[in-house]
N, C-alpha and C positions, 0 to 999 in steps of 0.2 A: 754301366753298373749292372751288376749281378744281382736279381732280387730272389727272395725265398721263391715267390710265384713262379718265377721262370726256371728254378730249380726243380720244384714240383712238377711243372709241365714236362721237363724233361724226363722225369720218372714216369710219365703217364698219366699224372693226375689231370684230373677234368677241371674240378675246382679244389679251391681251399679253404679251410675253416679257420674262423677267427678264434683265437684262445686267448683268454684274459689273463693278467699276471697270476691269480690264484689256480689256473689250471683248467677253468671251465671254459667249455666251448660256448660261443654265443651265437652266431650264424656261419654261413658260408659267405663268399662274396656277393652273390647274387640269389642265393636260395637259402632255404631254412635248412638248419643242421638237425638231424634225428638219429637216432639208433635204434635197434632191437637187440636186447641181451640174450644171452645164453637160455634164460627161462621163457624167451618169446615175448617180453615186456617191451613195450616201444615208449621210448622217452623222447621228448622234446621241450625246450624252453617254453614257458608259458608266454602268449603274444604280450607285448609290451612296447614301450616307446623304443626301447633298445635292439628289437629284432623286427624282422619282417614278418606280418601277420597276413600272408598271401592265402589266396583261395586254394592253392595247390595243398598247403598244409592242413588246412581246414578239412579238405575233402580227404586226405589220406588219413587224419584222424578219425572221421565219420567211417569210413571204409574198415580201418582197423577195429572199432568198436563193433561194428555190425558182423565181422567175422570171429568175434570173441578174444580179440587180443587186447590184453590190458594196457591202458594208455596213462601215462602220467606226465603231465605237463610240469617238468622241473629241469633245474640245471643239472647237467652231466659234465663230467671231465674227459679230458681228451683220453686217458689212461682206461676209463670205462669204456669209451668207444672203442679203443684198440682191442679190448678183451670181449666185445662183442662178436656176434656172428661174423 
């Protein structure tokens, strides 16, 4: 059986994101999903029961804020992520 994950790996992907029907990214298979848009704004889903609330993400948010990067914990779409840096 050929899966989308196998197809992604063949194209050089390290991880895949989970995207719900409405087009919003939830998380990756074993990590959080986040993006930085062209304006330099960092976006990630708000930690809740449906996503991982791992220490790495909390630290990444902390570092971004200390460097003056605007952080918004909000949903973002796959198309929005594709148009990011």
